[in-house]
Structures are given as C-alpha cells and as structure tokens.
C-alpha positions as CSV (number, residue, x, y, z in Angstrom):
1,X,0.0,0.0,0.0
2,X,1.2,3.5,-0.7
3,X,0.6,6.8,1.1
4,X,-1.9,9.1,-0.6
5,X,0.1,12.2,0.5
6,X,3.8,11.4,-0.1
7,X,3.7,8.1,-2.1
8,X,5.8,6.1,0.4
9,X,5.3,2.4,0.4
10,X,3.7,1.2,3.7
11,X,2.7,-2.1,5.2
12,X,-0.9,-3.1,4.4
13,X,-2.0,-2.9,8.1
14,X,-0.7,0.7,8.6
15,X,-3.0,3.4,9.9
16,X,-0.5,6.2,9.5
17,X,2.3,6.9,7.0
18,X,5.7,6.2,8.6
19,X,7.3,9.1,6.6
20,X,4.8,12.0,6.7
21,X,2.4,10.8,9.4
22,X,-0.8,11.3,7.3
23,X,-3.7,8.9,8.3
24,X,-4.5,6.2,5.8
25,X,-7.8,6.8,4.0
26,X,-9.1,3.3,4.4
27,X,-9.6,0.2,2.3
28,X,-9.6,0.4,-1.4
29,X,-13.0,0.1,-3.1
30,X,-13.9,-3.2,-4.7
31,X,-12.4,-3.8,-8.0
32,X,-9.2,-1.7,-7.4
33,X,-5.8,-3.2,-6.5
34,X,-5.0,-3.1,-2.8
35,X,-3.7,0.2,-1.6
36,X,-4.8,2.3,-4.6
37,X,-7.4,4.9,-3.7
38,X,-8.3,7.6,-6.2
39,X,-7.6,11.0,-4.7
40,X,-10.0,13.9,-5.0
41,X,-7.8,15.4,-7.7
42,X,-7.9,12.2,-9.7
43,X,-11.7,12.1,-9.5
44,X,-12.3,15.8,-10.4
45,X,-9.5,16.6,-12.8
46,X,-11.1,15.3,-16.0
47,X,-14.4,17.0,-15.1
48,X,-12.6,20.3,-14.4
49,X,-10.6,20.1,-17.7
50,X,-13.8,19.5,-19.7
51,X,-15.6,22.4,-17.9
52,X,-12.7,24.7,-18.7
53,X,-12.8,23.7,-22.4
54,X,-16.5,24.4,-22.5
55,X,-16.0,27.8,-20.8
56,X,-13.1,28.6,-23.2
57,X,-15.3,27.7,-26.2
58,X,-18.0,30.1,-25.0
59,X,-15.4,32.9,-24.6
60,X,-14.0,32.2,-28.1
61,X,-17.5,32.4,-29.6
62,X,-18.4,35.5,-27.7
63,X,-15.1,37.2,-28.6
64,X,-15.4,36.3,-32.3
65,X,-19.0,37.7,-32.3
66,X,-17.9,40.9,-30.6
67,X,-15.0,41.4,-33.1
68,X,-17.3,40.7,-36.0
69,X,-20.0,43.1,-34.8
70,X,-17.5,45.8,-33.7
71,X,-15.7,45.8,-37.0
72,X,-18.5,45.2,-39.4
73,X,-21.8,46.5,-38.2
74,X,-21.1,49.2,-35.7
75,X,-19.2,51.5,-38.1
76,X,-22.2,51.5,-40.4
77,X,-24.7,52.0,-37.6
78,X,-22.8,55.0,-36.2
79,X,-22.0,56.4,-39.7
80,X,-18.9,58.1,-40.6
81,X,-19.2,61.0,-38.3
82,X,-16.3,62.4,-36.3
83,X,-17.9,62.6,-32.9
84,X,-16.9,60.6,-29.8
85,X,-19.4,57.7,-30.2
86,X,-18.6,57.3,-33.9
87,X,-15.0,56.7,-33.2
88,X,-15.0,55.0,-29.7
89,X,-17.9,52.5,-29.6
90,X,-16.9,50.3,-32.6
91,X,-13.3,50.1,-31.4
92,X,-14.4,49.4,-27.8
93,X,-16.5,46.5,-28.9
94,X,-13.8,45.2,-31.1
95,X,-11.2,45.5,-28.3
96,X,-13.5,43.7,-25.8
97,X,-13.9,40.9,-28.4
98,X,-10.1,40.7,-28.8
99,X,-9.7,40.4,-25.1
100,X,-12.3,37.6,-25.0
101,X,-10.5,35.8,-27.8
102,X,-7.2,35.9,-26.0
103,X,-8.8,34.9,-22.7
104,X,-10.6,32.0,-24.5
105,X,-7.5,30.8,-26.2
106,X,-5.4,30.8,-23.0
107,X,-8.2,29.1,-21.2
108,X,-8.5,26.4,-23.8
109,X,-4.7,25.8,-23.9
110,X,-4.6,25.6,-20.1
111,X,-7.6,23.2,-20.0
112,X,-5.8,21.0,-22.5
113,X,-2.6,21.2,-20.4
114,X,-4.7,20.3,-17.3
115,X,-6.1,17.3,-19.2
116,X,-2.5,16.2,-20.1
117,X,-1.3,17.0,-16.5
118,X,1.3,19.5,-17.8
119,X,3.2,21.1,-14.8
120,X,2.4,24.7,-15.9
121,X,-1.3,24.1,-16.5
122,X,-2.3,23.9,-12.8
123,X,-0.9,27.4,-12.0
124,X,-2.5,28.9,-15.1
125,X,-5.9,27.4,-14.4
126,X,-5.7,28.6,-10.8
127,X,-5.0,32.2,-12.0
128,X,-7.8,31.9,-14.6
129,X,-10.1,30.5,-11.9
130,X,-9.5,33.5,-9.7
131,X,-10.2,35.8,-12.7
132,X,-13.4,33.8,-13.5
133,X,-14.8,34.5,-10.0
134,X,-16.0,37.9,-11.2
135,X,-18.1,36.4,-14.0
136,X,-21.4,35.8,-12.3
137,X,-22.9,33.1,-12.2
138,X,-21.1,30.5,-14.3
139,X,-17.6,31.9,-14.0
140,X,-18.0,32.1,-10.2
141,X,-19.1,28.5,-10.0
142,X,-16.3,27.3,-12.2
143,X,-13.8,29.5,-10.2
144,X,-14.9,28.1,-6.9
145,X,-14.8,24.5,-8.2
146,X,-11.3,25.1,-9.7
147,X,-10.0,26.5,-6.4
148,X,-11.6,23.6,-4.4
149,X,-10.0,21.0,-6.6
150,X,-6.5,22.5,-7.3
151,X,-5.7,24.7,-4.3
152,X,-5.0,22.3,-1.4
153,X,-1.4,21.3,-0.8
154,X,-2.4,17.6,-1.3
155,X,-3.6,18.5,-4.8
156,X,-0.3,20.1,-5.6
157,X,1.6,17.0,-4.5
158,X,-0.9,14.7,-6.3
159,X,-0.7,16.8,-9.5
160,X,3.0,16.5,-9.7
161,X,3.0,12.7,-9.5
162,X,2.3,10.7,-12.6
C-alpha cells in the first residue's frame, strides 16, 4: 500500500504513513488493486478540464462575435461622423472581443494542459479560476470549483505525481 500524500510504500495494516504521518484513508473500493485509492484530484481533474474547455469555447464564440459586430456592423450604424461615439464604440466592442478571444485561447490551452497534466497548467488554471470568479454566475461557480480541486497542498503533491 502507498501513502496518498507522499507516495511512500507502507505495510498493508498501517493506519499512518511512517514518513509523513498522514492517516491512511481506508480500504480500497472493490475492483481496485490493494492500496490504490483515487484521490479527490484524480476524480475531479477530468471534469474540471472539460468544464474549462466548454468555458473557453464560449469565450471564443463571444469574442469572435464581438470582433465581427464591432468591426462590421457598428461603423455602419454610427455612420462616418467624427464625434466621440462614432470613433469610440466600434473600437471598444472590437477591443473587448479581442480580449475575450485571447482569454478563451489561453483558457483552452490551459484546459488541454490540465487534461494532459502539464506542470504549468495547474498554475495557469488557478489564475484563470481567480479571474473567472468575477463572471457571475457560471464563472463564479467554475472558479470556486477550480479552487476547491486544485488549491489544497495535497492536490499540488498529487498533481506533480504521474
């Protein structure tokens, strides 16, 4: 049997890890080899990666739509005047669309890296999760779920192991 925290091999009847002192989680569920218990990170990481891919796809679609509207329709709606709204609003909408496109692309790349357990992806997804907290309600829910899965020290140790 192996410790879920540090990975040290332990006798099968151990209640605590001899190296780090963490309590053994219990017997393995039926159908799994003795001593192998799926951690919270292992159970939630695929779901988290898929949710981030969906969130990124929505950002990409929204960003592409904003760029399209801001560069195609809004200049014609506001005409060719020289006043403040004629110049500012189409460029503002296009700029917001570009930000959404970049945010969506980074989110998708980080979600793919999380799926592949790339070392950099955990940190990027944590930063994106904190940023997503301000996007009520779906971004907030995804940000809280991301922090719950990836933030604990045990998750960092488990993520670094193959």
